[in-house]
C-alpha positions in Angstrom: -12.5 -4.5 48.5 -13.7 -7.6 46.5 -11.1 -10.7 47.2 -11.6 -12.0 44.1 -9.0 -9.8 43.2 -6.1 -11.4 44.7 -5.1 -10.6 48.5 -1.4 -9.3 46.8 -3.5 -6.8 44.9 -5.5 -5.5 48.0 -2.7 -5.0 50.1 -0.5 -3.1 47.4 -3.9 -0.7 47.2 -4.8 -0.5 50.6 -0.2 0.1 51.3 -0.9 3.1 48.2 -3.5 4.8 50.7 -1.8 4.4 53.4 0.9 6.5 51.6 -1.5 9.2 50.1 -3.3 9.3 53.2 -0.9 9.0 56.4 -3.2 11.0 58.7 -6.6 9.7 57.9 -7.9 6.5 59.5 -8.7 3.8 57.4 -11.8 1.5 57.7 -13.9 -1.1 55.3 -14.7 -4.6 54.7 -13.6 -7.2 51.8 -16.3 -9.2 50.3 -16.4 -12.2 48.4 -18.4 -12.0 45.1 -20.5 -15.0 44.5 -20.5 -17.3 41.6 -23.5 -15.7 40.1 -23.5 -12.5 40.8 -22.6 -9.3 38.7 -18.7 -8.1 39.2 -17.8 -4.7 40.1 -19.9 -1.8 38.2 -17.6 1.4 38.5 -18.5 4.7 36.7 -16.6 7.6 35.5 -16.8 10.1 33.6 -20.1 8.5 32.4 -18.5 5.4 31.3 -19.3 2.4 33.4 -16.9 -0.4 33.3 -16.8 -3.5 35.1 -14.2 -5.0 36.9 -13.1 -8.8 38.5 -12.0 -7.9 41.3 -10.6 -4.3 43.2 -11.0 -1.9 45.8 -13.8 0.9 46.0 -12.9 3.8 48.6 -15.2 6.6 50.4 -13.8 9.3 51.3 -14.9 11.0 54.9 -15.2 14.8 55.6 -15.7 13.4 59.3 -13.6 12.1 61.8 -13.7 8.9 62.2 -12.1 6.3 64.9 -12.1 2.6 65.0 -12.2 -0.6 66.9 -10.6 -3.8 65.8 -10.0 -6.8 67.1 -11.1 -11.2 66.8 -14.0 -12.2 67.2 -15.8 -15.5 66.6 -12.7 -17.6 67.4 -9.9 -18.7 69.6 -6.6 -19.6 70.5 -6.3 -23.6 70.3 -3.1 -25.3 72.6 0.3 -23.0 72.4 2.4 -22.2 69.5 4.4 -24.3 67.3 7.9 -23.7 66.6 8.0 -23.8 62.5 10.9 -25.6 61.2 10.1 -25.8 57.4 7.7 -24.1 55.1 7.2 -22.7 51.7 5.4 -19.7 51.6 6.8 -17.8 48.6 3.8 -19.0 46.5 0.7 -20.0 48.8 1.4 -21.3 52.4 2.6 -24.9 53.3 3.7 -25.4 56.6 6.0 -29.0 56.5 7.2 -29.0 60.2 7.1 -28.2 63.3 9.4 -28.6 66.7 7.5 -30.4 69.7 8.3 -30.6 73.2 10.6 -33.3 72.9 14.6 -31.9 72.0 15.3 -33.9 69.0 18.4 -36.5 69.6 20.9 -34.1 68.0 20.9 -31.5 70.5 23.9 -30.3 72.8 23.7 -29.4 75.6 20.4 -30.4 76.8 20.6 -32.7 79.9 19.7 -36.1 79.8 20.6 -35.7 75.5 23.1 -37.9 74.1 25.4 -35.5 72.5 26.0 -35.8 68.6 29.0 -35.6 67.0 27.9 -35.4 63.5 26.8 -32.0 63.4 27.5 -28.8 65.5 23.6 -27.4 64.8 22.3 -25.2 67.4 20.0 -27.2 69.5 16.2 -27.4 68.7 12.7 -29.3 69.3 12.3 -32.4 67.4 10.5 -31.6 63.8 7.4 -33.8 63.3 4.8 -32.6 60.4 2.6 -29.8 60.7 -0.5 -31.9 60.5 0.2 -34.3 62.7 1.4 -31.6 65.3 -2.1 -29.6 64.8 -3.8 -32.7 65.0 -3.1 -33.4 68.2 -3.1 -30.5 69.4 -7.1 -30.7 68.9 -7.4 -34.1 70.3 -5.4 -32.9 73.8 -8.3 -30.4 73.5 -10.9 -33.5 73.2 -12.5 -31.1 69.9 -13.6 -32.7 67.1 -13.2 -30.2 64.7 -12.0 -31.0 60.9 -9.9 -29.4 58.9 -11.6 -26.7 57.2 -12.9 -25.6 60.6 -9.0 -24.6 61.8 -7.0 -21.0 61.3 -3.8 -21.1 61.4 -2.3 -17.7 62.8 1.1 -16.3 61.2 2.8 -13.6 63.2 2.2 -10.7 61.8 5.4 -8.9 63.6 8.5 -10.1 65.5 8.8 -11.0 68.6 10.6 -8.1 69.8 7.4 -6.0 69.1 5.4 -8.4 70.8 7.4 -8.0 74.1 7.6 -4.3 73.9 3.3 -4.1 73.9 3.6 -2.7 70.0 0.9 -4.5 69.3 -2.5 -4.9 69.8 -3.4 -8.3 71.2 -4.8 -11.0 68.7 -5.3 -9.4 65.7 -2.3 -6.8 66.4 -0.2 -10.0 66.5 -1.5 -12.9 64.4 -2.6 -12.9 60.6 -5.6 -16.2 60.2 -5.9 -18.5 57.1 -7.9 -21.3 57.0 -6.3 -24.9 57.0 -7.7 -25.8 53.0 -5.6 -29.1 52.7 -2.9 -31.6 54.1 -0.5 -33.5 51.4 0.7 -36.9 51.5 3.6 -35.6 53.8 1.6 -33.9 56.3 2.1 -30.4 54.7 -0.1 -28.4 55.9 -1.6 -26.3 53.1 -3.2 -22.9 54.5 -6.2 -21.7 51.8 -5.7 -18.9 49.0 -2.3 -17.1 48.8 -1.1 -17.6 52.2 1.0 -15.3 53.9 3.2 -13.7 50.9 -0.4 -12.1 50.2 -0.7 -9.9 52.8 3.7 -9.2 53.1 4.2 -12.1 56.0 7.0 -14.5 55.9 9.7 -12.6 54.1 12.2 -13.8 55.9 10.5 -16.8 57.1 7.7 -18.0 59.8 8.7 -18.8 63.3 5.6 -20.1 64.8 2.0 -21.2 64.1 -1.0 -21.1 66.2 -4.4 -22.9 66.2 -7.4 -21.0 66.1 -10.6 -22.8 66.0 -14.2 -21.0 65.4 -16.5 -20.5 68.2 -19.6 -17.8 68.2 -18.4 -14.9 71.1 -21.4 -13.0 72.0 -19.9 -10.9 73.9 -16.8 -9.7 72.4 -18.3 -6.7 69.6 -19.6 -5.2 73.3 -16.3 -5.6 74.7 -15.1 -3.5 71.6 -17.4 -0.7 72.5 -17.0 -0.8 76.0 -12.9 -0.2 75.3 -13.5 2.7 72.5 -16.1 4.6 75.5 -13.6 4.4 77.8 -10.7 6.2 76.1 -13.2 8.4 74.6 -14.4 9.5 77.8 -10.0 9.7 78.5 -9.8 12.3 75.8 -12.6 13.9 76.9 -14.2 13.3 73.2 -18.0 13.7 73.0 -20.0 10.7 71.9 -20.0 9.7 68.0 -23.4 10.7 65.4 -23.6 6.7 64.1 -21.5 3.8 64.3 -21.1 1.1 61.9 -20.1 -2.6 62.7 -18.2 -4.7 60.2 -18.1 -8.6 60.7 -15.0 -10.5 58.5 -16.0 -14.8 58.6 -17.6 -16.4 59.4 -17.1 -16.7 63.5 -17.6 -13.0 63.3 -20.7 -13.1 62.0 -22.2 -15.8 64.4 -20.8 -14.0 67.5 -23.7 -10.9 66.6 -27.4 -12.9 65.9 -28.6 -9.7 66.2 -27.2 -7.2 63.2 -29.5 -4.4 63.2 -28.3 -2.9 66.9 -25.8 -0.8 65.5 -26.3 2.2 62.6 -25.4 -0.4 59.7 -23.8 -3.9 59.6 -22.3 -5.1 56.7 -20.8 -9.1 56.6 -18.1 -10.0 54.6 -15.0 -12.4 54.3 -12.3 -9.9 56.7 -12.3 -6.6 58.2 -10.2 -3.9 56.7 -8.4 -1.6 59.5 -6.0 -1.1 62.4 -5.8 -3.5 64.8 -6.7 -2.3 68.0 -8.1 1.3 69.3 -7.7 4.3 66.6 -8.3 7.6 67.8 -7.8 11.1 66.9 -5.8 12.9 64.6 -2.2 13.1 64.3 -0.7 15.3 66.4 -3.1 15.0 68.8 -1.3 13.3 71.9 -2.9 11.1 74.6 -3.8 7.5 74.2 -4.8 5.0 75.6 -3.3 0.8 75.9 -3.9 -0.4 72.4 -4.7 2.7 71.2 -2.6 4.4 68.8 -2.7 8.1 66.7 -2.5 8.0 63.2 1.0 9.1 63.6 2.3 6.2 64.4 1.5 5.6 60.9 0.2 1.7 61.8 -0.5 -0.4 58.0 -4.0 -0.2 57.1 -4.3 -4.8 56.9 -6.9 -7.0 56.0 -8.0 -9.1 60.0 -9.5 -12.4 59.2 -12.0 -13.6 61.7 -13.0 -10.4 63.0 -15.2 -7.4 64.0 -15.1 -4.1 63.2 -17.0 -0.8 64.6 -16.1 2.4 63.0 -17.4 5.7 64.9 -18.3 9.0 62.8 -17.9 11.8 65.3 -19.2 15.5 64.1 
């Protein structure tokens, strides 16, 4: 997929693929076209048409498995409760909660109750940028704002507690911290969560992430797949492809020739965690799912994806 067409259009195309091929494993890469590079050239019925962004798919007759997870980034501090945000157009995280309770909170020991408001207890609100800078300072790091990635929850708190999602990439959608307003609002890069279909009912929390090469992550993904494949009695794959989405993932794999093929882009496309087997085939391991579960095909920034082709 070419991100210049916009995240909304890419996600609509991926959703259409899920509807058209619900039992198929989908995996791919989102790329960014350079300024001087030519746009997509698509040949159809003898005609070549140039497109400004888009998605190009390839259907394979063989069975395909995948393993996708965060790579080259780590969480910094704890999640912050979001009090005010605007994500209908773009991503603007205005205020978040701190560990201290607001003076108007009720029923909290040591806190004076407010007679002017009957609102339920909540933490004190501060500008999101102030809270994020404090997290970076407390960690003793020297990251700039552009180095910080802000994670937005993909699923509800109930799904997180029921172990229905893969850790990391299945829990958080990452967006780069692009700018800060005079009021301390953290502005997310691009179309924000709305471009990925998130935050329709608001954002309950955010999590700061920082780039950091993880040279063992791809190996761990491969080991997890090998264990699950052995448990299911499947044979070894005939080919392995590696997709790297983001600068952190690319820096985590200095030798990109160790697999059958490697491609680098801005995000990995696919199902978070392990995806093995076909619909109707039971028996999956921890954080691995049959495609009968109909997990959505999503874009994962700062992630690595391994695609295993079987005969």
